[in-house]
PDB file of N, CA, C and O in Angstrom:
ATOM      1  N   MET A   1      -6.312  -6.121  10.355  1.00  0.00           N
ATOM      2  CA  MET A   1      -5.282  -5.463  11.107  1.00  0.00           C
ATOM      3  C   MET A   1      -5.219  -3.994  10.695  1.00  0.00           C
ATOM      4  O   MET A   1      -5.308  -3.672   9.511  1.00  0.00           O
ATOM      5  N   GLN A   2      -5.067  -3.115  11.669  1.00  0.00           N
ATOM      6  CA  GLN A   2      -4.992  -1.693  11.393  1.00  0.00           C
ATOM      7  C   GLN A   2      -3.570  -1.289  11.047  1.00  0.00           C
ATOM      8  O   GLN A   2      -2.601  -1.858  11.551  1.00  0.00           O
ATOM      9  N   GLU A   3      -3.468  -0.312  10.190  1.00  0.00           N
ATOM     10  CA  GLU A   3      -2.170   0.227   9.820  1.00  0.00           C
ATOM     11  C   GLU A   3      -1.910   1.467  10.657  1.00  0.00           C
ATOM     12  O   GLU A   3      -2.751   2.363  10.739  1.00  0.00           O
ATOM     13  N   PHE A   4      -0.745   1.509  11.274  1.00  0.00           N
ATOM     14  CA  PHE A   4      -0.371   2.649  12.093  1.00  0.00           C
ATOM     15  C   PHE A   4       0.741   3.431  11.417  1.00  0.00           C
ATOM     16  O   PHE A   4       1.552   2.871  10.679  1.00  0.00           O
ATOM     17  N   ARG A   5       0.771   4.712  11.672  1.00  0.00           N
ATOM     18  CA  ARG A   5       1.817   5.578  11.146  1.00  0.00           C
ATOM     19  C   ARG A   5       2.103   6.653  12.192  1.00  0.00           C
ATOM     20  O   ARG A   5       1.214   7.062  12.938  1.00  0.00           O
ATOM     21  N   LYS A   6       3.323   7.090  12.234  1.00  0.00           N
ATOM     22  CA  LYS A   6       3.682   8.166  13.165  1.00  0.00           C
ATOM     23  C   LYS A   6       3.449   9.516  12.483  1.00  0.00           C
ATOM     24  O   LYS A   6       3.948   9.765  11.385  1.00  0.00           O
ATOM     25  N   ILE A   7       2.691  10.371  13.143  1.00  0.00           N
ATOM     26  CA  ILE A   7       2.467  11.737  12.690  1.00  0.00           C
ATOM     27  C   ILE A   7       2.701  12.639  13.893  1.00  0.00           C
ATOM     28  O   ILE A   7       2.060  12.489  14.933  1.00  0.00           O
ATOM     29  N   LYS A   8       3.609  13.560  13.739  1.00  0.00           N
ATOM     30  CA  LYS A   8       3.957  14.474  14.838  1.00  0.00           C
ATOM     31  C   LYS A   8       4.239  13.699  16.123  1.00  0.00           C
ATOM     32  O   LYS A   8       3.740  14.051  17.191  1.00  0.00           O
ATOM     33  N   ASN A   9       5.044  12.640  16.010  1.00  0.00           N
ATOM     34  CA  ASN A   9       5.466  11.795  17.134  1.00  0.00           C
ATOM     35  C   ASN A   9       4.322  11.080  17.840  1.00  0.00           C
ATOM     36  O   ASN A   9       4.481  10.653  18.984  1.00  0.00           O
ATOM     37  N   LYS A  10       3.172  10.940  17.185  1.00  0.00           N
ATOM     38  CA  LYS A  10       2.053  10.185  17.743  1.00  0.00           C
ATOM     39  C   LYS A  10       1.701   9.064  16.783  1.00  0.00           C
ATOM     40  O   LYS A  10       1.690   9.253  15.567  1.00  0.00           O
ATOM     41  N   GLN A  11       1.416   7.899  17.337  1.00  0.00           N
ATOM     42  CA  GLN A  11       1.045   6.770  16.503  1.00  0.00           C
ATOM     43  C   GLN A  11      -0.453   6.870  16.209  1.00  0.00           C
ATOM     44  O   GLN A  11      -1.261   6.949  17.135  1.00  0.00           O
ATOM     45  N   VAL A  12      -0.827   6.867  14.928  1.00  0.00           N
ATOM     46  CA  VAL A  12      -2.228   7.038  14.541  1.00  0.00           C
ATOM     47  C   VAL A  12      -2.659   5.919  13.598  1.00  0.00           C
ATOM     48  O   VAL A  12      -1.834   5.293  12.933  1.00  0.00           O
ATOM     49  N   VAL A  13      -3.963   5.684  13.556  1.00  0.00           N
ATOM     50  CA  VAL A  13      -4.539   4.701  12.646  1.00  0.00           C
ATOM     51  C   VAL A  13      -4.798   5.385  11.315  1.00  0.00           C
ATOM     52  O   VAL A  13      -5.281   6.516  11.279  1.00  0.00           O
ATOM     53  N   ILE A  14      -4.480   4.710  10.229  1.00  0.00           N
ATOM     54  CA  ILE A  14      -4.718   5.233   8.889  1.00  0.00           C
ATOM     55  C   ILE A  14      -6.108   4.788   8.434  1.00  0.00           C
ATOM     56  O   ILE A  14      -6.451   3.611   8.545  1.00  0.00           O
ATOM     57  N   VAL A  15      -6.906   5.723   7.925  1.00  0.00           N
ATOM     58  CA  VAL A  15      -8.254   5.403   7.445  1.00  0.00           C
ATOM     59  C   VAL A  15      -8.136   4.722   6.087  1.00  0.00           C
ATOM     60  O   VAL A  15      -7.504   5.250   5.172  1.00  0.00           O
ATOM     61  N   ARG A  16      -8.740   3.560   5.963  1.00  0.00           N
ATOM     62  CA  ARG A  16      -8.698   2.754   4.745  1.00  0.00           C
ATOM     63  C   ARG A  16     -10.126   2.460   4.272  1.00  0.00           C
ATOM     64  O   ARG A  16     -11.079   2.618   5.035  1.00  0.00           O
ATOM     65  N   PRO A  17     -10.274   2.029   3.002  1.00  0.00           N
ATOM     66  CA  PRO A  17     -11.616   1.707   2.479  1.00  0.00           C
ATOM     67  C   PRO A  17     -12.390   0.701   3.330  1.00  0.00           C
ATOM     68  O   PRO A  17     -13.615   0.786   3.414  1.00  0.00           O
ATOM     69  N   LYS A  18     -11.708  -0.235   3.951  1.00  0.00           N
ATOM     70  CA  LYS A  18     -12.419  -1.222   4.775  1.00  0.00           C
ATOM     71  C   LYS A  18     -13.140  -0.559   5.947  1.00  0.00           C
ATOM     72  O   LYS A  18     -14.101  -1.110   6.484  1.00  0.00           O
ATOM     73  N   HIS A  19     -12.668   0.635   6.344  1.00  0.00           N
ATOM     74  CA  HIS A  19     -13.315   1.327   7.452  1.00  0.00           C
ATOM     75  C   HIS A  19     -14.718   1.795   7.085  1.00  0.00           C
ATOM     76  O   HIS A  19     -15.577   1.905   7.960  1.00  0.00           O
ATOM     77  N   THR A  20     -14.965   2.071   5.810  1.00  0.00           N
ATOM     78  CA  THR A  20     -16.319   2.464   5.411  1.00  0.00           C
ATOM     79  C   THR A  20     -17.269   1.287   5.585  1.00  0.00           C
ATOM     80  O   THR A  20     -18.391   1.454   6.064  1.00  0.00           O
ATOM     81  N   GLU A  21     -16.819   0.101   5.197  1.00  0.00           N
ATOM     82  CA  GLU A  21     -17.652  -1.101   5.359  1.00  0.00           C
ATOM     83  C   GLU A  21     -17.891  -1.392   6.834  1.00  0.00           C
ATOM     84  O   GLU A  21     -19.009  -1.728   7.226  1.00  0.00           O
ATOM     85  N   GLN A  22     -16.857  -1.268   7.649  1.00  0.00           N
ATOM     86  CA  GLN A  22     -17.006  -1.512   9.081  1.00  0.00           C
ATOM     87  C   GLN A  22     -17.976  -0.520   9.706  1.00  0.00           C
ATOM     88  O   GLN A  22     -18.781  -0.894  10.559  1.00  0.00           O
ATOM     89  N   THR A  23     -17.906   0.737   9.290  1.00  0.00           N
ATOM     90  CA  THR A  23     -18.801   1.753   9.827  1.00  0.00           C
ATOM     91  C   THR A  23     -20.243   1.453   9.437  1.00  0.00           C
ATOM     92  O   THR A  23     -21.145   1.565  10.267  1.00  0.00           O
ATOM     93  N   LYS A  24     -20.466   1.074   8.184  1.00  0.00           N
ATOM     94  CA  LYS A  24     -21.820   0.734   7.738  1.00  0.00           C
ATOM     95  C   LYS A  24     -22.366  -0.468   8.498  1.00  0.00           C
ATOM     96  O   LYS A  24     -23.539  -0.482   8.870  1.00  0.00           O
ATOM     97  N   GLU A  25     -21.527  -1.481   8.733  1.00  0.00           N
ATOM     98  CA  GLU A  25     -21.946  -2.663   9.496  1.00  0.00           C
ATOM     99  C   GLU A  25     -22.319  -2.278  10.930  1.00  0.00           C
ATOM    100  O   GLU A  25     -23.305  -2.776  11.474  1.00  0.00           O
ATOM    101  N   LYS A  26     -21.539  -1.405  11.529  1.00  0.00           N
ATOM    102  CA  LYS A  26     -21.823  -0.967  12.897  1.00  0.00           C
ATOM    103  C   LYS A  26     -23.122  -0.184  12.963  1.00  0.00           C
ATOM    104  O   LYS A  26     -23.861  -0.294  13.942  1.00  0.00           O
ATOM    105  N   MET A  27     -23.409   0.603  11.939  1.00  0.00           N
ATOM    106  CA  MET A  27     -24.661   1.357  11.929  1.00  0.00           C
ATOM    107  C   MET A  27     -25.864   0.427  11.819  1.00  0.00           C
ATOM    108  O   MET A  27     -26.891   0.670  12.452  1.00  0.00           O
ATOM    109  N   GLU A  28     -25.750  -0.623  11.032  1.00  0.00           N
ATOM    110  CA  GLU A  28     -26.835  -1.599  10.930  1.00  0.00           C
ATOM    111  C   GLU A  28     -27.027  -2.317  12.270  1.00  0.00           C
ATOM    112  O   GLU A  28     -28.156  -2.557  12.699  1.00  0.00           O
ATOM    113  N   ARG A  29     -25.938  -2.649  12.906  1.00  0.00           N
ATOM    114  CA  ARG A  29     -25.999  -3.303  14.219  1.00  0.00           C
ATOM    115  C   ARG A  29     -26.633  -2.363  15.244  1.00  0.00           C
ATOM    116  O   ARG A  29     -27.416  -2.799  16.088  1.00  0.00           O
ATOM    117  N   PHE A  30     -26.296  -1.084  15.169  1.00  0.00           N
ATOM    118  CA  PHE A  30     -26.891  -0.094  16.072  1.00  0.00           C
ATOM    119  C   PHE A  30     -28.406  -0.095  15.934  1.00  0.00           C
ATOM    120  O   PHE A  30     -29.124  -0.072  16.934  1.00  0.00           O
ATOM    121  N   LYS A  31     -28.891  -0.122  14.701  1.00  0.00           N
ATOM    122  CA  LYS A  31     -30.334  -0.120  14.464  1.00  0.00           C
ATOM    123  C   LYS A  31     -31.004  -1.362  15.045  1.00  0.00           C
ATOM    124  O   LYS A  31     -32.129  -1.291  15.540  1.00  0.00           O
ATOM    125  N   GLU A  32     -30.310  -2.501  14.983  1.00  0.00           N
ATOM    126  CA  GLU A  32     -30.841  -3.740  15.560  1.00  0.00           C
ATOM    127  C   GLU A  32     -30.889  -3.662  17.084  1.00  0.00           C
ATOM    128  O   GLU A  32     -31.861  -4.093  17.705  1.00  0.00           O
ATOM    129  N   LEU A  33     -29.837  -3.112  17.677  1.00  0.00           N
ATOM    130  CA  LEU A  33     -29.738  -3.058  19.135  1.00  0.00           C
ATOM    131  C   LEU A  33     -30.622  -1.977  19.753  1.00  0.00           C
ATOM    132  O   LEU A  33     -31.046  -2.112  20.901  1.00  0.00           O
ATOM    133  N   PHE A  34     -30.902  -0.920  19.018  1.00  0.00           N
ATOM    134  CA  PHE A  34     -31.679   0.199  19.529  1.00  0.00           C
ATOM    135  C   PHE A  34     -32.827   0.532  18.579  1.00  0.00           C
ATOM    136  O   PHE A  34     -32.815   1.583  17.939  1.00  0.00           O
ATOM    137  N   PRO A  35     -33.815  -0.352  18.483  1.00  0.00           N
ATOM    138  CA  PRO A  35     -34.918  -0.136  17.535  1.00  0.00           C
ATOM    139  C   PRO A  35     -35.720   1.131  17.825  1.00  0.00           C
ATOM    140  O   PRO A  35     -36.413   1.636  16.942  1.00  0.00           O
ATOM    141  N   GLU A  36     -35.637   1.644  19.032  1.00  0.00           N
ATOM    142  CA  GLU A  36     -36.367   2.870  19.357  1.00  0.00           C
ATOM    143  C   GLU A  36     -35.837   4.083  18.589  1.00  0.00           C
ATOM    144  O   GLU A  36     -36.471   5.137  18.573  1.00  0.00           O
ATOM    145  N   HIS A  37     -34.672   3.930  17.954  1.00  0.00           N
ATOM    146  CA  HIS A  37     -34.091   5.032  17.190  1.00  0.00           C
ATOM    147  C   HIS A  37     -34.264   4.877  15.676  1.00  0.00           C
ATOM    148  O   HIS A  37     -33.720   5.673  14.910  1.00  0.00           O
ATOM    149  N   THR A  38     -35.009   3.868  15.239  1.00  0.00           N
ATOM    150  CA  THR A  38     -35.144   3.629  13.798  1.00  0.00           C
ATOM    151  C   THR A  38     -35.862   4.755  13.059  1.00  0.00           C
ATOM    152  O   THR A  38     -35.671   4.927  11.855  1.00  0.00           O
ATOM    153  N   ASN A  39     -36.680   5.518  13.768  1.00  0.00           N
ATOM    154  CA  ASN A  39     -37.399   6.609  13.115  1.00  0.00           C
ATOM    155  C   ASN A  39     -36.614   7.919  13.142  1.00  0.00           C
ATOM    156  O   ASN A  39     -37.134   8.961  12.742  1.00  0.00           O
ATOM    157  N   LYS A  40     -35.370   7.873  13.610  1.00  0.00           N
ATOM    158  CA  LYS A  40     -34.539   9.070  13.701  1.00  0.00           C
ATOM    159  C   LYS A  40     -33.426   9.029  12.653  1.00  0.00           C
ATOM    160  O   LYS A  40     -32.992   7.956  12.232  1.00  0.00           O
ATOM    161  N   LYS A  41     -32.983  10.188  12.251  1.00  0.00           N
ATOM    162  CA  LYS A  41     -31.852  10.296  11.326  1.00  0.00           C
ATOM    163  C   LYS A  41     -30.579  10.039  12.124  1.00  0.00           C
ATOM    164  O   LYS A  41     -30.310  10.715  13.116  1.00  0.00           O
ATOM    165  N   ILE A  42     -29.804   9.063  11.684  1.00  0.00           N
ATOM    166  CA  ILE A  42     -28.565   8.701  12.372  1.00  0.00           C
ATOM    167  C   ILE A  42     -27.408   8.993  11.421  1.00  0.00           C
ATOM    168  O   ILE A  42     -27.426   8.586  10.259  1.00  0.00           O
ATOM    169  N   PHE A  43     -26.418   9.693  11.923  1.00  0.00           N
ATOM    170  CA  PHE A  43     -25.257  10.073  11.117  1.00  0.00           C
ATOM    171  C   PHE A  43     -24.048   9.241  11.504  1.00  0.00           C
ATOM    172  O   PHE A  43     -23.788   9.010  12.685  1.00  0.00           O
ATOM    173  N   SER A  44     -23.318   8.796  10.500  1.00  0.00           N
ATOM    174  CA  SER A  44     -22.058   8.074  10.725  1.00  0.00           C
ATOM    175  C   SER A  44     -20.917   9.047  10.526  1.00  0.00           C
ATOM    176  O   SER A  44     -20.972   9.932   9.673  1.00  0.00           O
ATOM    177  N   ILE A  45     -19.873   8.866  11.335  1.00  0.00           N
ATOM    178  CA  ILE A  45     -18.704   9.733  11.188  1.00  0.00           C
ATOM    179  C   ILE A  45     -17.439   8.937  11.481  1.00  0.00           C
ATOM    180  O   ILE A  45     -17.389   8.140  12.418  1.00  0.00           O
ATOM    181  N   VAL A  46     -16.425   9.169  10.663  1.00  0.00           N
ATOM    182  CA  VAL A  46     -15.105   8.582  10.874  1.00  0.00           C
ATOM    183  C   VAL A  46     -14.181   9.736  11.236  1.00  0.00           C
ATOM    184  O   VAL A  46     -14.087  10.716  10.497  1.00  0.00           O
ATOM    185  N   ALA A  47     -13.499   9.621  12.368  1.00  0.00           N
ATOM    186  CA  ALA A  47     -12.587  10.676  12.810  1.00  0.00           C
ATOM    187  C   ALA A  47     -11.146  10.188  12.721  1.00  0.00           C
ATOM    188  O   ALA A  47     -10.837   9.042  13.046  1.00  0.00           O
ATOM    189  N   SER A  48     -10.284  11.077  12.276  1.00  0.00           N
ATOM    190  CA  SER A  48      -8.870  10.758  12.119  1.00  0.00           C
ATOM    191  C   SER A  48      -8.080  12.060  12.203  1.00  0.00           C
ATOM    192  O   SER A  48      -8.646  13.148  12.098  1.00  0.00           O
ATOM    193  N   LEU A  49      -6.780  11.939  12.391  1.00  0.00           N
ATOM    194  CA  LEU A  49      -5.959  13.142  12.373  1.00  0.00           C
ATOM    195  C   LEU A  49      -5.939  13.750  10.980  1.00  0.00           C
ATOM    196  O   LEU A  49      -6.019  14.968  10.824  1.00  0.00           O
ATOM    197  N   THR A  50      -5.832  12.896   9.971  1.00  0.00           N
ATOM    198  CA  THR A  50      -5.869  13.337   8.582  1.00  0.00           C
ATOM    199  C   THR A  50      -6.681  12.340   7.768  1.00  0.00           C
ATOM    200  O   THR A  50      -6.757  11.162   8.119  1.00  0.00           O
ATOM    201  N   VAL A  51      -7.284  12.809   6.685  1.00  0.00           N
ATOM    202  CA  VAL A  51      -8.017  11.946   5.760  1.00  0.00           C
ATOM    203  C   VAL A  51      -7.580  12.332   4.355  1.00  0.00           C
ATOM    204  O   VAL A  51      -7.699  13.490   3.953  1.00  0.00           O
ATOM    205  N   LYS A  52      -7.075  11.357   3.615  1.00  0.00           N
ATOM    206  CA  LYS A  52      -6.631  11.630   2.246  1.00  0.00           C
ATOM    207  C   LYS A  52      -7.836  11.911   1.351  1.00  0.00           C
ATOM    208  O   LYS A  52      -8.954  11.484   1.636  1.00  0.00           O
ATOM    209  N   GLU A  53      -7.582  12.639   0.266  1.00  0.00           N
ATOM    210  CA  GLU A  53      -8.634  13.077  -0.655  1.00  0.00           C
ATOM    211  C   GLU A  53      -9.459  11.911  -1.209  1.00  0.00           C
ATOM    212  O   GLU A  53     -10.686  11.997  -1.259  1.00  0.00           O
ATOM    213  N   ASP A  54      -8.802  10.825  -1.625  1.00  0.00           N
ATOM    214  CA  ASP A  54      -9.547   9.693  -2.189  1.00  0.00           C
ATOM    215  C   ASP A  54     -10.451   9.036  -1.139  1.00  0.00           C
ATOM    216  O   ASP A  54     -11.559   8.596  -1.446  1.00  0.00           O
ATOM    217  N   MET A  55      -9.966   8.978   0.089  1.00  0.00           N
ATOM    218  CA  MET A  55     -10.782   8.404   1.161  1.00  0.00           C
ATOM    219  C   MET A  55     -11.926   9.345   1.518  1.00  0.00           C
ATOM    220  O   MET A  55     -13.028   8.894   1.828  1.00  0.00           O
ATOM    221  N   LEU A  56     -11.673  10.630   1.475  1.00  0.00           N
ATOM    222  CA  LEU A  56     -12.713  11.618   1.738  1.00  0.00           C
ATOM    223  C   LEU A  56     -13.841  11.489   0.713  1.00  0.00           C
ATOM    224  O   LEU A  56     -15.018  11.555   1.067  1.00  0.00           O
ATOM    225  N   ASN A  57     -13.478  11.305  -0.548  1.00  0.00           N
ATOM    226  CA  ASN A  57     -14.472  11.103  -1.603  1.00  0.00           C
ATOM    227  C   ASN A  57     -15.256   9.815  -1.386  1.00  0.00           C
ATOM    228  O   ASN A  57     -16.476   9.799  -1.548  1.00  0.00           O
ATOM    229  N   ARG A  58     -14.570   8.742  -1.024  1.00  0.00           N
ATOM    230  CA  ARG A  58     -15.249   7.457  -0.785  1.00  0.00           C
ATOM    231  C   ARG A  58     -16.233   7.564   0.376  1.00  0.00           C
ATOM    232  O   ARG A  58     -17.363   7.085   0.278  1.00  0.00           O
ATOM    233  N   LEU A  59     -15.811   8.187   1.469  1.00  0.00           N
ATOM    234  CA  LEU A  59     -16.707   8.364   2.608  1.00  0.00           C
ATOM    235  C   LEU A  59     -17.938   9.171   2.197  1.00  0.00           C
ATOM    236  O   LEU A  59     -19.059   8.839   2.583  1.00  0.00           O
ATOM    237  N   GLY A  60     -17.728  10.228   1.414  1.00  0.00           N
ATOM    238  CA  GLY A  60     -18.844  11.049   0.950  1.00  0.00           C
ATOM    239  C   GLY A  60     -19.832  10.265   0.112  1.00  0.00           C
ATOM    240  O   GLY A  60     -21.043  10.425   0.260  1.00  0.00           O
ATOM    241  N   LYS A  61     -19.321   9.419  -0.768  1.00  0.00           N
ATOM    242  CA  LYS A  61     -20.198   8.597  -1.604  1.00  0.00           C
ATOM    243  C   LYS A  61     -21.010   7.615  -0.776  1.00  0.00           C
ATOM    244  O   LYS A  61     -22.138   7.270  -1.130  1.00  0.00           O
ATOM    245  N   GLU A  62     -20.426   7.169   0.331  1.00  0.00           N
ATOM    246  CA  GLU A  62     -21.105   6.208   1.203  1.00  0.00           C
ATOM    247  C   GLU A  62     -22.029   6.892   2.214  1.00  0.00           C
ATOM    248  O   GLU A  62     -22.731   6.222   2.972  1.00  0.00           O
ATOM    249  N   GLY A  63     -22.025   8.229   2.222  1.00  0.00           N
ATOM    250  CA  GLY A  63     -22.883   8.951   3.163  1.00  0.00           C
ATOM    251  C   GLY A  63     -22.330   8.986   4.575  1.00  0.00           C
ATOM    252  O   GLY A  63     -23.081   9.137   5.539  1.00  0.00           O
ATOM    253  N   ILE A  64     -21.018   8.846   4.697  1.00  0.00           N
ATOM    254  CA  ILE A  64     -20.358   8.857   6.003  1.00  0.00           C
ATOM    255  C   ILE A  64     -19.567  10.151   6.123  1.00  0.00           C
ATOM    256  O   ILE A  64     -18.800  10.504   5.228  1.00  0.00           O
ATOM    257  N   TYR A  65     -19.756  10.852   7.227  1.00  0.00           N
ATOM    258  CA  TYR A  65     -19.022  12.089   7.461  1.00  0.00           C
ATOM    259  C   TYR A  65     -17.585  11.790   7.868  1.00  0.00           C
ATOM    260  O   TYR A  65     -17.298  10.738   8.440  1.00  0.00           O
ATOM    261  N   ALA A  66     -16.695  12.714   7.571  1.00  0.00           N
ATOM    262  CA  ALA A  66     -15.292  12.606   7.972  1.00  0.00           C
ATOM    263  C   ALA A  66     -14.949  13.788   8.858  1.00  0.00           C
ATOM    264  O   ALA A  66     -15.378  14.915   8.611  1.00  0.00           O
ATOM    265  N   MET A  67     -14.167  13.513   9.895  1.00  0.00           N
ATOM    266  CA  MET A  67     -13.723  14.560  10.803  1.00  0.00           C
ATOM    267  C   MET A  67     -12.217  14.446  10.939  1.00  0.00           C
ATOM    268  O   MET A  67     -11.687  13.351  11.130  1.00  0.00           O
ATOM    269  N   ALA A  68     -11.522  15.576  10.842  1.00  0.00           N
ATOM    270  CA  ALA A  68     -10.070  15.565  10.957  1.00  0.00           C
ATOM    271  C   ALA A  68      -9.596  16.929  11.448  1.00  0.00           C
ATOM    272  O   ALA A  68     -10.366  17.885  11.545  1.00  0.00           O
ATOM    273  N   TYR A  69      -8.322  16.984  11.750  1.00  0.00           N
ATOM    274  CA  TYR A  69      -7.735  18.252  12.190  1.00  0.00           C
ATOM    275  C   TYR A  69      -7.614  19.226  11.028  1.00  0.00           C
ATOM    276  O   TYR A  69      -7.333  18.840   9.893  1.00  0.00           O
ATOM    277  N   ARG A  70      -7.831  20.490  11.337  1.00  0.00           N
ATOM    278  CA  ARG A  70      -7.589  21.580  10.392  1.00  0.00           C
ATOM    279  C   ARG A  70      -6.331  22.294  10.869  1.00  0.00           C
ATOM    280  O   ARG A  70      -6.323  22.955  11.908  1.00  0.00           O
ATOM    281  N   GLU A  71      -5.275  22.144  10.086  1.00  0.00           N
ATOM    282  CA  GLU A  71      -3.996  22.776  10.389  1.00  0.00           C
ATOM    283  C   GLU A  71      -3.546  22.516  11.824  1.00  0.00           C
ATOM    284  O   GLU A  71      -2.912  23.372  12.441  1.00  0.00           O
ATOM    285  N   TRP A  72      -3.867  21.352  12.352  1.00  0.00           N
ATOM    286  CA  TRP A  72      -3.425  20.885  13.679  1.00  0.00           C
ATOM    287  C   TRP A  72      -3.893  21.781  14.813  1.00  0.00           C
ATOM    288  O   TRP A  72      -3.299  21.783  15.891  1.00  0.00           O
ATOM    289  N   GLU A  73      -4.968  22.551  14.573  1.00  0.00           N
ATOM    290  CA  GLU A  73      -5.466  23.435  15.619  1.00  0.00           C
ATOM    291  C   GLU A  73      -6.782  22.944  16.231  1.00  0.00           C
ATOM    292  O   GLU A  73      -6.983  23.076  17.438  1.00  0.00           O
ATOM    293  N   TYR A  74      -7.669  22.385  15.425  1.00  0.00           N
ATOM    294  CA  TYR A  74      -8.963  21.944  15.933  1.00  0.00           C
ATOM    295  C   TYR A  74      -9.547  20.885  14.998  1.00  0.00           C
ATOM    296  O   TYR A  74      -9.193  20.816  13.821  1.00  0.00           O
ATOM    297  N   MET A  75     -10.448  20.062  15.539  1.00  0.00           N
ATOM    298  CA  MET A  75     -11.141  19.050  14.739  1.00  0.00           C
ATOM    299  C   MET A  75     -12.323  19.717  14.047  1.00  0.00           C
ATOM    300  O   MET A  75     -12.962  20.605  14.610  1.00  0.00           O
ATOM    301  N   ASP A  76     -12.609  19.279  12.817  1.00  0.00           N
ATOM    302  CA  ASP A  76     -13.704  19.846  12.046  1.00  0.00           C
ATOM    303  C   ASP A  76     -14.255  18.771  11.118  1.00  0.00           C
ATOM    304  O   ASP A  76     -13.533  17.858  10.716  1.00  0.00           O
ATOM    305  N   ILE A  77     -15.513  18.881  10.787  1.00  0.00           N
ATOM    306  CA  ILE A  77     -16.107  17.985   9.789  1.00  0.00           C
ATOM    307  C   ILE A  77     -15.655  18.467   8.426  1.00  0.00           C
ATOM    308  O   ILE A  77     -15.896  19.618   8.062  1.00  0.00           O
ATOM    309  N   ILE A  78     -15.002  17.601   7.672  1.00  0.00           N
ATOM    310  CA  ILE A  78     -14.420  17.983   6.382  1.00  0.00           C
ATOM    311  C   ILE A  78     -15.046  17.221   5.228  1.00  0.00           C
ATOM    312  O   ILE A  78     -14.444  17.106   4.160  1.00  0.00           O
ATOM    313  N   SER A  79     -16.234  16.706   5.431  1.00  0.00           N
ATOM    314  CA  SER A  79     -16.865  15.813   4.467  1.00  0.00           C
ATOM    315  C   SER A  79     -17.218  16.477   3.152  1.00  0.00           C
ATOM    316  O   SER A  79     -17.438  17.684   3.061  1.00  0.00           O
ATOM    317  N   LYS A  80     -17.260  15.627   2.141  1.00  0.00           N
ATOM    318  CA  LYS A  80     -17.769  15.982   0.823  1.00  0.00           C
ATOM    319  C   LYS A  80     -18.903  15.007   0.549  1.00  0.00           C
ATOM    320  O   LYS A  80     -18.661  13.905   0.056  1.00  0.00           O
ATOM    321  N   MET A  81     -20.113  15.383   0.852  1.00  0.00           N
ATOM    322  CA  MET A  81     -21.229  14.490   0.624  1.00  0.00           C
ATOM    323  C   MET A  81     -21.543  14.466  -0.865  1.00  0.00           C
ATOM    324  O   MET A  81     -21.858  15.496  -1.462  1.00  0.00           O
ATOM    325  N   LEU A  82     -21.455  13.289  -1.452  1.00  0.00           N
ATOM    326  CA  LEU A  82     -21.661  13.122  -2.886  1.00  0.00           C
ATOM    327  C   LEU A  82     -22.833  12.196  -3.134  1.00  0.00           C
ATOM    328  O   LEU A  82     -23.173  11.366  -2.291  1.00  0.00           O
ATOM    329  N   ASP A  83     -23.449  12.341  -4.297  1.00  0.00           N
ATOM    330  CA  ASP A  83     -24.522  11.426  -4.679  1.00  0.00           C
ATOM    331  C   ASP A  83     -23.918  10.067  -4.994  1.00  0.00           C
ATOM    332  O   ASP A  83     -22.818   9.963  -5.538  1.00  0.00           O
ATOM    333  N   ASN A  84     -24.674   9.019  -4.633  1.00  0.00           N
ATOM    334  CA  ASN A  84     -24.193   7.647  -4.911  1.00  0.00           C
ATOM    335  C   ASN A  84     -24.136   7.372  -6.384  1.00  0.00           C
ATOM    336  O   ASN A  84     -23.756   6.275  -6.793  1.00  0.00           O
TER     337      ASN A  84
END
């Protein structure tokens, strides 16, 4: 079940550690469904209105990009790619 929270009068999904596992599973499924893309670099990205620092670090360790709003003006990739 997803956790929702109100931010600026909008209901949003909160990014949790389980989302990294779900994203990785979806990427593996993508490779199975579209084998013609196995020789290409495929990037995973999780988008949210906000991403907390600990979740940003976890996504970086897993090799998943994070995208969120910068000062509520525009979406930007805010990832911290870290070595495993």
